[in-house]
VOGULO-556655 format. One record per atom (N, C-alpha, C): x, y, z negated; residue in three letters. Coordinates in steps of 0.001 Angstrom, whole numbers, plus 500000, padded with zeros to 6 digits. Example, Ala and Ser with C-alpha at 12.3 -4.5 7.8 and 13.67 -1.06 7.14 Angstrom:
<atoms>
513190494310492200ALA;512300495500492200ALA;513200496700492200ALA;512850497750492920SER;513670498940492860SER;512900500030492130SER;
</atoms>
This chain:
<atoms>
608910845930261742MET;608439847238261149MET;609320847601260068MET;609966846489258940LEU;610493847012257515LEU;612252847292258600LEU;612314846706259457ASP;613998846896260496ASP;614519848006259898ASP;614274848950260525LYS;614744850614260409LYS;614564850806259014LYS;614013850299257938PHE;614332850769256578PHE;615146849686255769PHE;615685849451256593GLN;616955848006256132GLN;618388847911256745GLN;618382848983258173ASP;619094849653259102ASP;620594850435258399ASP;621437849239258554ALA;622420850249257195ALA;623320851023258214ALA;623332851450259942SER;623742852557260025SER;622884853497259204SER;621538853114259904LEU;620422854846259181LEU;621154855040257649LEU;621458853717256915GLY;621405854489254988GLY;622905855120254994GLY;623847854593256142LYS;625300855305256028LYS;625096856891256446LYS;624125857091257290LYS;623886858643257655LYS;623056859123256827LYS;622250858852256148LEU;621550859225255267LEU;622341859492253608LEU;623364858662253198ILE;624588858787252640ILE;625281860475252446ILE;626034859914253949GLN;626532861584254503GLN;625932862661254671GLN;624783862887254124LYS;623920863911254379LYS;623239864025252776LYS;623142862963252377ILE;623465862809250469ILE;624336863834249604ILE;625519863304249867ILE;627136863872249381ILE;627077865362249168ILE;626974866103250392PRO;627194867279250739PRO;625838868135249567PRO;624503867737249847LEU;623150868155249281LEU;623827868026247630LEU;624543866871247077ALA;624762866438245775ALA;625714867707245670ALA;626778867938246203LEU;627722868692245598LEU;627565870125245343LEU;626485870456246606ALA;625981871720246221ALA;625039871813244968ALA;624033870727244734THR;623334871409243603THR;624252871074242589THR;625524870131242430ARG;625828870241241406ARG;626943871337240872ARG;627188872564241597GLU;627772873430241266GLU;626405874834241411GLU;625331874278241774LYS;624732875404241294LYS;624073874770239910LYS;623784873739239216LEU;623567873013238213LEU;624357872985237204LEU;625876873026237169GLY;627096873218236585GLY;627146871706235646GLY;626455870620236771ARG;626430869553236538ARG;625931868366237380ARG;625944867018237707ARG;625634866182238199ARG;623923866154238557ARG;623794866242239531PRO;622015866173239076PRO;621612864876238949PRO;620089864753238406ALA;619754863566237336ALA;618017863070237787ALA;617931862466238633LEU;616827861762239084LEU;616212860594238494LEU;615012860339238409MET;614679859421237963MET;613780858971238971MET;614142857459238826GLU;613075856478239438GLU;612133855936238468GLU;610513855834238570VAL;609850855557238005VAL;609117854659238077VAL;609924853192238302CYS;609275851927238749CYS;609956850722238749CYS;610253850023238084GLY;611138848884237985GLY;611355848379239366GLY;610817848011240156THR;611055847601241939THR;612450848584242026THR;612157850078241893HIS;612836850907242445HIS;614225850351241982HIS;614060850221240444THR;615450850242239492THR;616166849161239717THR;615097847600240145MET;616295846907240811MET;616746846943242043MET;615519847366242747ALA;616519847731244270ALA;617657848546244257ALA;617789849530243695ILE;618851850673243689ILE;620043849906242651ILE;619687849327241984ALA;621413848414241714ALA;621033846575242651ALA;620312846621243120ARG;620672844872243924ARG;622063845523245247ARG;621468847350245351CYS;621570847509246685CYS;623167848211246537CYS;623526848617245384GLY;624687849188244794GLY;624252850753245225GLY;623631851176244937ILE;623133852188245132ILE;623414853718244065ILE;622878853583242931LYS;623555854231241879LYS;624937854104241388LYS;625976852914241281ASN;627140853128241470ASN;627979853838242920ASN;627271853540244073LEU;627723853874245026LEU;627911855720245164LEU;627234856418244374LEU;626942857453244375LEU;627015858560243033LEU;627288857353241856ALA;627604858361240619ALA;628479858870240423ALA;629702859291241986GLU;630876860824241266GLU;629244862262241892GLU;628301861485242810TYR;627932863028242951TYR;626730863368242327TYR;625588862559241865LEU;624441862064241150LEU;624228860950239823LEU;623104861673239355GLU;622700860528238463GLU;621545859834238241GLU;621233858501238222LEU;619872858272238492LEU;619660857326237605LEU;618583857653236530ARG;618594856864235731ARG;617125856408235939ARG;616832855400234828SER;615264854344234923SER;614264854978234088SER;613285855192234273GLY;612103855354233670GLY;611124854401233583GLY;609872854181232561PRO;609006853489231908PRO;608358852910233215PRO;608953852501234194GLY;608587851536235488GLY;608187850024235373GLY;608733849989233950CYS;608388848237233937CYS;607409847768232999CYS;606671847131233384PRO;605193847195232364PRO;605478846206231419PRO;606160845235231519VAL;606431843974230568VAL;607484845175229325VAL;608486846042230117CYS;609313846854229347CYS;608084847454227997CYS;607275848025228590VAL;606461849481228138VAL;605912848730226627VAL;605135847482227204THR;604140846788226086THR;605236846601224741THR;604146847751223837ASP;604655847626222680ASP;604572846274221601ASP;605569846323220303GLN;606031845075220068GLN;604529844520219399GLN;603774845273218874GLN;602468845142218197GLN;601626844329219600GLN;601750844503220491ASP;600912843791221589ASP;601450842683221718ASP;602770842592222063ILE;603261840994222027ILE;602985840234221458ILE;602942840800219351ASP;602475839761218747ASP;601240839419218579ASP;600477840167219362TYR;598898839814219423TYR;598948838775220184TYR;599408838883221040MET;599576837567222314MET;600101836190221886MET;601294836703221082ILE;601932835281220277ILE;600825834767219457ILE;599881835536218515ASN;598700835124217982ASN;597721834557218353ASN;597319835408219846LEU;596523834481220307LEU;597032832944220783LEU;598004832709221109ALA;598787831595221871ALA;599030830658220601ALA;598773830597219687ARG;598955830386218582ARG;597376829523217898ARG;595855829832218334LEU;594706829752218177LEU;594704828380218735LEU;593713827107217725PRO;593548826278218318PRO;592613826427219837PRO;592654825335220411GLY;591554825256221601GLY;592142826350222287GLY;592936827103222657THR;592940828162223786THR;594492828151224559THR;594072828512225804VAL;594631828020227312VAL;595302829978227617VAL;597160830186227246MET;597278831477227530MET;597679831593228761MET;596857832123229849ALA;597319832504231068ALA;597942833063231251ALA;599399833372231841THR;600164834426232090THR;601355834589232817THR;601850836068233548PHE;602504835888234196PHE;603804835617234044PHE;605002834889234436GLY;606292834080234492GLY;606919835040233032GLY;606994836629233556ASP;607390837900233329ASP;607411837844231335ASP;606309837264231009MET;606033837802229440MET;606340836669228682MET;606995835279229372LEU;607182834387228526LEU;607741833889227645LEU;608967834768228148ARG;610021835391227279ARG;610557836298226041ARG;609709837165226396VAL;609796838865225957VAL;609497838406224219VAL;610193838583223203PRO;610758838610221899PRO;609272839524220755PRO;608656838744219975GLY;607968839339219343GLY;608730839519218355GLY;608074839807216622SER;608601840607215746SER;609469839028215183SER;608742837840215518ASP;608966836504214475ASP;609269835021215922ASP;608788835352217014SER;608761834787218163SER;608460835077219614SER;608024834098220364SER;607767834457221804SER;607000833668222474SER;606205833343223376LEU;605482832963224024LEU;606337831564224041LEU;606933831324224666GLU;608454830631224618GLU;608338829402223860GLU;608700830599222611ARG;608882829367221846ARG;607493828835220761ARG;606458829829221722GLU;605366829090221012GLU;605049827886222042GLU;605195827887223260LYS;605152826727224013LYS;605951825846223703LYS;607089826040223093ALA;608040824979222915ALA;607571823839221518ALA;606370824666220615ARG;605571824376219916ARG;604452823664219954ARG;603761823445221352LYS;603106822661221857LYS;601538823980222195LYS;601901825282222292ALA;600882825799222366ALA;600787825799223986ALA;599327825924224263ASN;599205825506225590ASN;599191827220226311ASN;600523827130227346ILE;600681828146227494ILE;600864828066229238ILE;600297828440229804ILE;600083828311231353ILE;600536829501232409ILE;601541829295232807ILE;601889830559234419ILE;600940830447235365ILE;600596831612235293PHE;599985831654236954PHE;600378832708237802PHE;599756832642238835TYR;600792833816239322TYR;599575835442240015TYR;597961835028239687SER;597806835579239988SER;596065835868238771SER;595432836002238623PRO;594204836124237338PRO;593206835060238144PRO;592955835270239363ALA;591671834533240218ALA;592223832923240281ALA;593615832468240105GLU;593773831090239996GLU;593296830530238200GLU;593383831797237134ALA;593406831669236151ALA;591655831820235399ALA;591247832004236609VAL;589765831973236594VAL;588827830833236935VAL;589687830290238249ILE;589011828942238921ILE;589339828294237534ILE;590621828202237008TYR;591015826815235934TYR;590306826762234906TYR;589637828032234445ALA;588696828090233351ALA;587425827440234068ALA;586983827913234743SER;585781827088235583SER;585879825616235454SER;587121825433235681SER;586822823443235914SER;587290823180234860SER;587598824151233253HIS;588023823697232367HIS;587004823893231220HIS;585906823847230807PRO;584832824532230733PRO;585162824739228751PRO;586099823156228662GLU;586617822551227142GLU;586748823664226342GLU;588141824617227375GLN;588979825040226865GLN;588598826678226590GLN;589221827472225894GLU;589344829230226032GLU;590089829529226606GLU;590409830346227982VAL;591470830783228467VAL;591112832043228332VAL;592782832462228256ILE;592850833993228064ILE;593710834622229013ILE;593263835572229577PHE;594546836304230559PHE;595186836930229813PHE;596180837575230189LEU;597677838525229509LEU;597565839376231098LEU;596622840521230424GLY;596360841184231711GLY;597497842516231288GLY;598715842307231447VAL;600191843192231459VAL;600513843888233098VAL;600240844899233363GLY;601057845916234492GLY;600084847089234265GLY;600529847728235234PHE;599813849326235512PHE;598983849565236895PHE;598548849976237252GLU;597544850734238352GLU;597435849368239104GLU;598280848772240061THR;598681848082240944THR;598114846710241025THR;598244846207239576THR;597745844861238921THR;596378844645238388THR;595807845901237674ALA;594509846076236866ALA;593233845722237746ALA;593654845854239314PRO;592146845467239807PRO;592023844112240274PRO;593634843514240443SER;592338842111240265SER;592433841527239068SER;592102842463238041VAL;591969841750236832VAL;591043841934237030VAL;590219843026237199ALA;588950843913237002ALA;587938842810238520ALA;588815842188238584LEU;588224841414239462LEU;587715839912239442LEU;588609839974238836SER;588880838074238129SER;587628838267236842SER;587275839556236039ILE;586029839562235394ILE;584923839583236148ILE;584759840144237049ALA;583383840081238060ALA;583371838691238491ALA;584917838119239239THR;584508836389239493THR;584070835535238294THR;584520835559237044ALA;583668834711235945ALA;582306835228235402ALA;581857836310235836ILE;580564836400235533ILE;579238835646236641ILE;580248836064237600GLU;579355835183239114GLU;579397833606238905GLU;580811832851238464LEU;580684831758238071LEU;579692831053236520LEU;579475832304235953GLY;578926831744234635GLY;579949831298233984GLY;581367831607234158SER;582249830827233094SER;581905831217231888SER;582001830768230737LYS;581707831668229129LYS;582633831301228699LYS;583957830948229193ASN;585548830757228759ASN;586123831495228895ASN;586577832569229419TYR;587498832977230133TYR;587421834543229442TYR;588629834578229055SER;588686836252229040SER;589769837127228729SER;590127838365228307VAL;591729839397229093VAL;591892839927227599VAL;592910840043227814PHE;593766840591226549PHE;594058841814227901PHE;594277842669227661SER;594354844030228328SER;595425845149227664SER;596349844241228666ALA;597940845896228004ALA;597859846315228791ALA;596985846866229908HIS;597179847602230766HIS;597688848782230785HIS;598618849191231930LYS;598972851099231615LYS;598584851976232504LYS;598469853220232568LEU;598430853942233690LEU;600090855150233222LEU;599943854898234438VAL;601311855723235023VAL;601096857722234756VAL;600477858273234905PRO;600646859321235428PRO;600611859964234052PRO;599394859538232575PRO;599872859946231300PRO;600953859756230609PRO;601610858610231642VAL;602717859145230135VAL;604135859466231390VAL;603382860171232248MET;604407860696232816MET;604759862095232148MET;603681863015231485ARG;602885863817231173ARG;604127863794229508ARG;603522862789228903ALA;604862862314227788ALA;605897862284228212ALA;606386862051229505LEU;607622862323229402LEU;608196863652229612LEU;607804864284230491LEU;607960865483231029LEU;607623866541229997LEU;607106866277228904ASP;606756866975227674ASP;607833867166226429ASP;608646866141226668ASP;609912866008225723ASP;611001867012226517ASP;611085867606225440CYS;612374868852225971CYS;613528868396225609CYS;613726867044225446ASP;614927866881225296ASP;615556865727226495ASP;614692865885227294LEU;615103865232228468LEU;614835866176229284LEU;616105866018230423HIS;616597867463231325HIS;616735865731233033HIS;615439866088233705ILE;615541865559235023ILE;614851866428235350ILE;616076866529237055ASP;615833867427238131ASP;614765867047239009ASP;614610865599239298GLY;613840864819240332GLY;613217863756240035GLY;612072863471240380PHE;611532861921240401PHE;611515861287241154PHE;611817859905241601ILE;611590859081242875ILE;610395857914242262ILE;608805858223243158LEU;607869858345242285LEU;607154856902243084LEU;606582855893241862PRO;606428854300242780PRO;605217854407243350PRO;605725853693244255GLY;604893853377245870GLY;603931852457245694GLY;603744851513245076HIS;602931850367244713HIS;601850851063243698HIS;602225851539242404VAL;600529852534242090VAL;600622853325242671VAL;601251854365243783SER;600558855724244523SER;599743854555245705SER;599905853778245794THR;599102853213247052THR;598193852813246636THR;597685852597245078ILE;596435852350244631ILE;595552853830244035ILE;596363854730243364ILE;596091856231242882ILE;596070856973243665ILE;596677857183245209GLY;596966857842245787GLY;597957859273245585GLY;598813859684246766GLN;599562860741246148GLN;599478861934245533GLN;597977862133245535LYS;597257863171244777LYS;597695863548243079LYS;598060862135242952ALA;597689861490241226ALA;598541862361240660ALA;599539862369241407PHE;601163863038241140PHE;601799864339241363PHE;600613864942241830ASP;601105866319242364ASP;601316867151241198ASP;600729867085240409PHE;600892867758238878PHE;602348867872238249PHE;603106867085238713ILE;604616866988238408ILE;605414868701239121ILE;605071868704240286ALA;605457869794240559ALA;604339870473240679ALA;603538870697240445LEU;602899871993240802LEU;602485872613239367LEU;602694871860237936GLU;602558871959236274GLU;604172872476235740GLU;604835870587235913TYR;606095871079235967TYR;607350871641236511TYR;607253872047237612ARG;607857872665238632ARG;609256872031238960ARG;608946870091239097ILE;610067869352239047ILE;609777868428240605ILE;611063868752241835PRO;610267868202242544PRO;610288866766242748PRO;608911865746243719THR;608958864767243827THR;608783864016244726THR;608904862940245090VAL;609182862098246676VAL;608320860388245876VAL;607488860280246593ILE;607135858895246425ILE;607506857896247847ILE;608060856771247228ALA;609369856046248055ALA;609052854503247849ALA;609400854086249036GLY;608872852479249221GLY;610633851808248883GLY;610569850994249117PHE;611096850421248151PHE;612536849428248962PHE;612473849576250190GLU;613947849517250962GLU;614823850377250990GLU;615816849979251225PRO;617146850928250974PRO;617346852463251602PRO;616927852424252836VAL;616594853389253517VAL;615138854363252649VAL;614243853766252701ASP;613331854436251534ASP;613662854712250609ASP;614658854494250238ILE;614935854804248570ILE;616184856466248830ILE;616737855789249590LEU;618232856789250324LEU;617583857598250801LEU;616357857773251368GLY;615494858978252108GLY;614698860173250938GLY;614584859212249635ALA;613430860127249111ALA;614632860606248147ALA;615957859965248017ILE;616887860854247160ILE;617645862087248190ILE;617931862142249270TYR;617794863216250304TYR;616920864136250350TYR;615901863605250334ARG;614602864847250096ARG;614358865871248484ARG;615001864742247383LEU;614857865325246055LEU;615799866686246425LEU;617315866094246526LEU;618502867290246976LEU;618427867937247847LEU;617398867853248902LYS;616972869024249839LYS;616615869891249263LYS;615042869657248060GLN;614507870409247187GLN;615271871574246776GLN;616520870680246022LEU;616676870806244732LEU;617836872220245885LEU;618211871696246192SER;619521872782247434SER;618915874451247873SER;617579873932247984GLN;617083875076248755GLN;615803875725247757GLN;615923875389246414ASN;614979875896245882ASN;613444875547245652ASN;613240874762246156GLU;611956874514246502GLU;610860873233245493GLU;610109873727245654VAL;609516872352244793VAL;608222871909245454VAL;608333870444245766LYS;607264870003246356LYS;606783868571245239LYS;605786868004245890ALA;605408866632246021ALA;605184865879247172ALA;606512865231247622GLU;606685864878249120GLU;606065863508248841GLU;605451862681250393ASN;604951861331249909ASN;606122860608251556ASN;606991859806250943GLY;607736859204251821GLY;607283857943252097GLY;606559857787251483TYR;605925856042251739TYR;604534856006252424TYR;604662856955253282GLY;603334857404254407GLY;602502856203254701GLY;603703855085254994ARG;603137854022255821ARG;602273852968255023ARG;601967853082253689LEU;601222852750253074LEU;600420853586251403LEU;600819854790251689VAL;600500855614250576VAL;599716856846251255VAL;598379857096251229HIS;597667858159251060HIS;597396859084250534HIS;596716859937250552LEU;596424861028249910LEU;595185860881248747LEU;594383860168249257GLU;592999859343248064GLU;593518858155247096GLU;594098857117247773GLY;594762855839247580GLY;593501854900247890GLY;593620853983247339ASN;592962852722247728ASN;591230853012246923ASN;589837853785247243ILE;589027854069246642ILE;588134853197246008ILE;588664851490246633LYS;587831850396246423LYS;588666849608245272LYS;590089849748245039ALA;590424849641244229ALA;589851850346242562ALA;590082851574242653GLN;590065852864241957GLN;588181852018241439GLN;587379851994242263LYS;585849852012242196LYS;585849850288240808LYS;586759849383241363LEU;586764848395240519LEU;587074848532239415LEU;588564849497238953LEU;589426850015237975LEU;587961850362236622LEU;587460851625237665ALA;586356852487237006ALA;585018851186236367ALA;585003850442237429ALA;583348849618236813ALA;583518848722235631ALA;585495848245235299TYR;585453847013234014TYR;586272847836233405TYR;586675848941233251PHE;587723849193232477PHE;587222850785232301PHE;587519851374231035THR;587596852912230289THR;588869853168229581THR;589993854423230405PRO;590407854542229703PRO;590694854906228474PRO;591891854668227525THR;592040854751226193THR;593261855295225937THR;593292855361224399ALA;594565855852223963ALA;595600854289223780ALA;597283854258224530ALA;597793852996223733ALA;599002853161223738ALA;599524852181223275LEU;600764852181222462LEU;601670851801223418LEU;602878852908223778TRP;603978852441224363TRP;605380852478224001TRP;605973851204224014ARG;607235850689223584ARG;608073852522223844ARG;609207853202222653GLY;609602853944222638GLY;608812855114223016GLY;607495855040223660PHE;606849856813223754PHE;605914856407222173PHE;605235855550221613GLY;604379855643220600GLY;603243856087221169GLY;601959856148220507THR;600583856330221107THR;600692857583222366THR;600083856810223675VAL;600117858034224983VAL;598379858055224890VAL;597890859682224513PRO;596412859393225281PRO;596105859369226252PRO;594778858095226881ALA;594505857743228200ALA;595623857354228862ALA;596222856507228182SER;596697855846228827SER;597104854170229215SER;596112853627228491GLY;595868852328228569GLY;594191852275228866GLY;594008851212229289LEU;592843850487230166LEU;592115849247228747LEU;590948849749228324ASP;589887848834227298ASP;588836848624228421ASP;588967846735228427ILE;587160846337228901ILE;586254847038228315ILE;585195847249229340LYS;584216848244229009LYS;583328847615228001LYS;582166848024226939ASP;581512847345226374ASP;580518846704227011ASP;580281846483227916GLU;579488845684228620GLU;579733844689229006GLU;581024844790228946TYR;582080843630229618TYR;582545842971228309TYR;582416843108227316ALA;583014842969226003ALA;583084841170225293ALA;581953840624225973PHE;582288839196226328PHE;583558838502226715PHE;584034839254227297TYR;585302838948228315TYR;586527840005227959TYR;586309840311226841ASP;587812840895226064ASP;587864840562224895ASP;589458839358225341ALA;589780838943224248ALA;590288839761222699ALA;589763841367222630LYS;590647841334221438LYS;589478841556220795LYS;588037841422221498ASN;586532841501220649ASN;586506839978220411ASN;586501838888221133LYS;586093837709221185LYS;586811836885219945LYS;588392837327219949PHE;589307836560219272PHE;589742837959218083PHE;589359838518217188ALA;589981839078217190ALA;590958839437215660ALA;591692839834215799LEU;592952839310214738LEU;593969840345214205LEU;593332839704213129GLU;594616840957212013GLU;595969840670212227GLU;596343841464212580VAL;598463841594213265VAL;599122842820212698VAL;600019842371211720PRO;600585843532211442PRO;601363844414212289PRO;601738845858212087VAL;602590846493212599VAL;603672846242213427VAL;603850845700214658GLY;605202845234214871GLY;606877845336214606GLY;607209844528214356GLN;609039845121213781GLN;609791845094215304GLN;610298846119215779THR;610909846231216941THR;612329845768216233THR;613201844523216853PRO;614425844404216590PRO;615671845461216194PRO;616275844970215216LYS;617170845940214413LYS;617907846168216018LYS;618706847524215517GLY;619909847834217204GLY;618870847813218727GLY;617673847272218827CYS;617222847386220393CYS;616801848703220722CYS;617449849557221815ASN;617763850775222146ASN;616867850869223410ASN;615943849569223251CYS;614471849637224757CYS;614284851122225284CYS;613544851206224287GLY;612484852766224246GLY;613565853868224657GLY;614678854243224361GLU;615635855099224753GLU;615985854753226319GLU;616109853607226905VAL;616525853333228015VAL;614983853599228822VAL;613384853266228386LEU;613035853466228816LEU;612070854937229254LEU;613136856103228192LYS;612857857220228665LYS;614145858286229377LYS;614764856993229807GLY;616040857320230618GLY;617039858797229743GLY;617009857972228546LYS;617653859231227425LYS;619301858202227418LYS;619000856810227334ILE;620332856322227942ILE;620556855591228532ILE;621469855209228864ASN;621820853630230307ASN;621996852523229364ASN;621616851396229986PRO;621465850039229325PRO;622833849800228825PRO;624073850036229264ALA;625081850287228770ALA;625408850795227406ALA;625041851716227123ASP;624671852365226092ASP;624118851692224910ASP;623522850749225061CYS;623075850370223839CYS;624138849274222980CYS;624402848870221907LEU;625131848550221187LEU;625141846842221589LEU;623990846717221652LEU;623807845341221949LEU;623841844741223253LEU;623893845034224543PHE;624142844841225180PHE;625425844393225618PHE;625140843110226332ALA;625619842028226850ALA;626977841625225607ALA;626203842094224233ARG;627035841623223270ARG;625886840547222424ARG;624886841070221568THR;624283839870220935THR;623050839847221898THR;622412840760223170CYS;621450840799223811CYS;622021840875225517CYS;621327839259225896THR;622094838925227468THR;620872838042228001THR;620282838087228774PRO;619532837768230321PRO;619065835759229142PRO;620146835165229075MET;620095834019228416MET;619789833894226936MET;619657835221225817GLN;619254835680224774GLN;618954836939224453GLN;617783837121225546PRO;617435838612224677PRO;616713839459223979PRO;617310840395222909VAL;616924841051222453VAL;615453841969222451VAL;615617842250223623GLY;614395843693224045GLY;613803842541225556GLY;612388843400225647PRO;611864843104227008PRO;612776843794228239PRO;613621844860227944CYS;614122845739229633CYS;615591844044230010CYS;616257843852228876MET;617028842538229057MET;615772841083230107MET;614746841073229620VAL;613865839980230109VAL;613349840005231750VAL;612464841469231572SER;611434841471232682SER;612359841724234122SER;612024841224235436SER;612587840787236259SER;612614842338236906SER;611902843714236358GLU;612166844455236478GLU;612847845668235667GLU;613604845297234633GLY;613923845596233474GLY;614789846266233691GLY;615355847535233709ALA;616546848334233315ALA;617986847158232847ALA;617713846943232001CYS;618705846354231731CYS;618915844772231817CYS;618390844440232242ALA;618667843128233374ALA;619047842962234594ALA;618429844516235267ALA;619155844621237188ALA;620558845064236505ALA;620945845848235498PHE;622669846464234693PHE;622968845203235183PHE;622880844493234187TYR;623169843193233607TYR;624096842280234908TYR;623098842317235822GLN;622739841113236520GLN;623768841807238036GLN;623580843399238377TYR;624200843426239131TYR;625454844315239068TYR;625397845552238080GLU;626401846272237850GLU;627011846295236779GLU;626922845087236130PHE;627609844983234893PHE;629174844868234909PHE;629427844395235751ASN;630961843649236403ASN;631665845466236825ASN;630860845788237826GLU;631490846810238334GLU;631817848226237545GLU;630992848135236048PHE;631354849103235190PHE;631808848909234544PHE;632567847758234524ASN;633568847427233110ASN;635124847235233734ASN;634995846908235076GLU;636116846814236469GLU;636817849028235888GLU;635603849682235851PHE;635666850997236210PHE;635912851665235111PHE;635362851016233867LYS;636100851796232279LYS;637577850862232154LYS;637645849967232647GLY;639350849488232680GLY;640249850287233602GLY;
</atoms>
């Protein structure tokens, strides 16, 4: 089924359609049209396929706040590190979180100092581990958007069913629509169209993002993750812009539906409640995080292990927050590829497998240098 979305000949045909539309839009705007992808998986796919460099003459592609690890605030990172230092605890985490720098350490460094930190591929594995190790306090780091949060909610339900008293979740989950409002309300940011996240839209539904077109009058397209998906979204956005249209389109109809995944939404509503949350680069965004509901406070690590954590200190010179808001490209940061590299990251955008800096460094940096030279 995916073959047609990976078809090189179809991709070439789309590029041939994109270029004249981009030129017409550039003439109308007096500059290259600026499109933003709001998903870390899109960011990595665009870089890996060379789409950004291929179309750089005709349009500008910017990365937004689509990497859940990257947008996790420094204070939350520090809280996680302090939890890992507690005697008798097991920190259960996805691999991306391990190397994210905190103010004075990282989970990787704490692991080297004998903290018990285990990488799990799902929260379900962490619950099973907790059930079989009742002498240890297992804390799962819930980091992710609407896509991963339902599985974390399900892990709490499973812990209750199993009678596990030693399992809890540190919820750093984020909701995408509220941060999109924060992004759109920034008068200094000028984006002409948005490529919206397919994974998140699968859960919350197409209509959850309609407000961008209806209220802010900016074209949007929900896209999948194959090259033809992404090129198709770019084509649709440029077609709207060239024809003075503003619509919210669904280019990922094979998985995204109007109402989304109702079962997953019910899970979220059952175990979480929306709350104000800190985002790297954005500060506090209202109703953009997920707190565990009071009736399940026993499974809330913030409640179970209440810690006093100082305000996190962003590394000096790190511009990860500006990258996440689409205001600069990774290479515009003075630390990029100098003191900040994948081997020695200063900020999370260079750590995460969905980070804009990591994508640029891995797939675009050499070509960028050649172009500059």
